[in-house]
C-alpha positions in Angstrom: 2.1 45.2 -6.1 2.8 41.6 -7.2 0.2 38.9 -6.4 1.1 36.7 -3.5 1.5 33.0 -4.3 -0.2 32.2 -1.0 -3.4 34.1 -1.9 -3.5 32.9 -5.5 -5.7 29.8 -5.5 -5.8 28.8 -9.1 -5.1 25.2 -10.2 -1.6 25.2 -8.7 -2.5 23.7 -5.3 -4.3 20.9 -7.2 -1.5 20.2 -9.7 -0.3 17.2 -7.7 -3.8 15.6 -8.1 -3.0 15.2 -11.8 -0.2 12.8 -10.8 -2.3 10.6 -8.6 -3.7 7.5 -10.2 -7.4 7.0 -9.6 -8.3 4.1 -7.4 -8.9 0.9 -9.1 -11.0 -0.6 -6.3 -9.1 -3.9 -6.6 -7.9 -5.5 -3.4 -4.3 -6.9 -3.6 -3.8 -10.5 -2.7 -1.8 -11.2 0.5 1.1 -12.6 -1.5 1.5 -9.3 -3.4 1.3 -7.3 -0.1 4.2 -9.5 1.2 6.1 -8.9 -2.1 5.7 -5.1 -1.6 6.9 -5.4 2.0 10.0 -7.3 0.8 10.6 -4.5 -1.8 10.5 -1.9 0.9 12.9 -3.8 3.1 15.3 -4.1 0.2 15.0 -0.4 -0.5 15.6 0.4 3.1 18.9 -1.6 3.0 19.9 0.3 -0.1 18.9 3.7 1.2 20.0 4.2 4.8 18.8 7.8 4.7 15.2 6.7 4.3 15.5 3.4 6.2 13.0 4.3 9.0 10.3 5.4 6.6 10.8 2.4 4.3 10.8 -0.1 7.2 7.6 1.5 8.5 6.0 1.2 5.1 7.1 -2.5 5.0 5.5 -3.1 8.4 2.3 -1.6 7.0 2.3 -3.9 4.0 2.9 -6.9 6.3 -0.1 -5.9 8.5 -2.2 -5.5 5.3 -1.0 -8.9 4.1 -2.0 -10.5 7.4 -5.5 -8.9 7.3 -5.9 -9.8 3.6 -4.9 -13.4 4.3 -7.5 -13.7 7.0 -10.1 -12.3 4.6 -9.0 -14.7 1.9 -9.3 -17.6 4.3 -12.8 -16.5 5.4 -14.0 -16.2 1.8 -12.7 -19.5 0.8 -14.4 -21.1 3.8 -13.2 -23.8 6.1 -11.3 -26.7 4.6 -13.7 -29.3 3.2 -13.8 -32.8 4.8 -13.8 -35.7 2.4 -16.7 -38.0 3.4 -14.8 -41.0 2.0 -12.3 -40.7 4.8 
C-alpha cells in the first residue's frame, strides 16, 4: 500500500520556509512604505485579475506609512523654536 502524502510529515510541509527571508528587524521609513503602495497600485492597473488584492495591499502600505510617519515625527520631537525670533 503506497504511503499517503497527507500522512507523510517529512520536510515537505516546511519547504516553503526555505524561501522566506528571515526578518531583518529594520523598520521601513514612511517614504518607502508610500513607494511600495504606489508600486502595488501600478501593478493593480497592469493586472486586472489581481486588482482587488493589490489595491488592498496598497491600502495596507499606506496605513503603515501613516503610522510610521507619526512615529518618525514623535521620535524627532516637536519643531524647535529659535530663541532669536
